[in-house]
N, C-alpha and C positions, 0 to 999 in steps of 0.2 A: 400523535405518532412521533416516535423517536427513531431517527435514522443515523447510524454512524457510517461514515464514508472512509473506506480504506483506499487511498490513492497510492500509486506507485508505479515504478517501471515494470515490476514483476518479470524480470529477465533472467531466469524464469521464476514463476510463483513457486513457493515451497512451503513445507509444513509449518515453519515458524510464522509465516503470514497467516495461515489458516488458524493456528492455535491462538494467535493474538486476537484475531477477529472474533472467534467464538468466545474466548474468555471475556473480552470487552462486552460483547452482546449479552452474555449471561450475567456477568458480574455487575454491570452498570445498567442493566435493564433496557437495552435497545430492542426495538421491534424487528429491525433487520440491519444487516450490514450490506452496504452498497460498494462493491469493488469497482474502482475507476482506473483502468490502465491508462497511464500517461502516453499519449500518442507521440509527442515531441517534447520530452523533458528538457527544459531550458538549461538546467545545471548539470546534466549528465551527458557530456559529449564523449561517448565511448564507441570505439569501432565495432565492438561486439554486441551492441544492442540490436536484437533481431527486430523485424518489422512489427509495427503496432498490431497488425492483424494476427500475426503468430502469437504475440503475447496475450491478446484478447482471447484467442481460442484456447490457450493454455489455462487462463483464468476460468473460462467457462467450464472446461473439463474438471478443474480442481474443485470447483464449488457446486457442481451439479447435484451432489447428493445431500446438500444442506438446504432445507426449505427456507431458512432465514437469511441465506446469502443470495444476492442478486448481482449481476454484472451489467455495467453501463458502458455504452459506446460514446458517451457524451464528448470525451476528448478526442476520440478517433474521428468523429463526424464534424469537428470544428477545425477550421483552418488556423494556422499559426501555432506558436508555442503553447504548451499545456500549463497554463498558470492556474494555481489553486483558486485564486480569488475569482477568476472567471467561472470556474466550475461551480464554486459555492453559490455565486449569484444566479447562475442558471438553475441550479437545483432548488434554490429558494423560490424562484418563480414557479418552478414545476410543482413543488410540494406545498407551497403556501407558507405564510407567516406563522401559522399555528404549529407547524412541524418543527420539532427540535432537531437541529443538525449538529453533528459532531464530526471532527476530522481526526482519524487515527494516524499517528506518526510514531516512528521509532524514536525513543528519547535521544539516541545518538544524532538524529537529524536536526534536533533543536539547536545544536551548536551552530548550524548554518542558517539560522533564522534571518540573519541580516541580508542574505542574498535572495530571499523570497520576495516576489513582487507583492507590494502592499500587505506585508505581514500584519501590521496593526489592524488593517481593515479585515483580514481573515479572522483575527481574534474577536472582532466585533460581530462578525456575521455568524460565527459558529463556536462551539466549544472545541477546544483542542485537547485531545487525549494523547499523552505521551506514554507509550508502553516501554517498560524497562527492557534492557538487553543485558545478557551476561557480560561481566567484566567491563561494564561501562559506568563510569563515575558521573552521577548526575550533577555533582558539584562543578563539572566542566561547563555546564549550561549557566549563563548569567542568571543571577537570582531574580532580576526584573522580568525575565522570561519564565523561569520556573514558577514564579508566583502567579502567573497568568494562565497556567495550563493545569489540567488534571494529570497527575502521574499515576499510572496504573501498573501494578506489578503483575506480570504474567509468568507462566511456567518458562523457565529458561531454556532456550535452544540456541546454542552457539553455532549457528550456521548462517551462511550468506549466499546470495545468488552468485557472487564472484567465485566462491569456493565450488559451487555446483558446476559452473561453466568450466572451471579449471579441471575438475574431475572428468567431465565429458571429453575435453581435449586430450586428457591423459589416459583415456579408455579405462577409467576407474568407475566402479558402480555408483549410481546415484539412488539406488534402491533405499527406501525408507527416509529419503530426504525430500522427495517430491511424490505426489500421488502417482500410482501406477499409470493412470491414463495420461498424465503429463509426460512421464518418462517415455511411454510408447509414442506420443506425438513428437517429442524431441527426436527420437530415433527414426521415426517414419519420415520426418521432414529434414533430417540430417542437420539439425541446428547446433550451433556452437562448436562446430568441427573445424 
């Protein structure tokens, strides 16, 4: 079995996340994509990160119609910071050594590889797939890191969760940026206001 893991803050999840996941699954032949919302992201200290439970629920809503997508509470149910290496080791025990694990990351996040806990160990435990982002120059990533990951070109969506949060604060539509069920949840729960 081949499982690609898409971890992230998902604050909120949006179509660029979903397109990336689906294109990696189909293009690289993964059996499923496991979405893992970070409960306590150690490198993202932002005042506008909504609760892990809200972010988990939005990911569930966004992925509900894709039978190849699954959402895990693994980081929500574990105490302490959400370190990728801990998640990978737990998933390795859960799925066994014969399962191929990969971690999907936006190529722009690779520039921060040196702040990841045990980054070299992460690369030993799983394949790292860096998806391209519009207007991002991969040459910014050190070659010793680029050479150790799979770079995968996806359909370009120049959107970010920050932009979506700002649009909500400014009472501007987020239609077609997030799934309708996620937009309804954000509105119902009065998130990012």
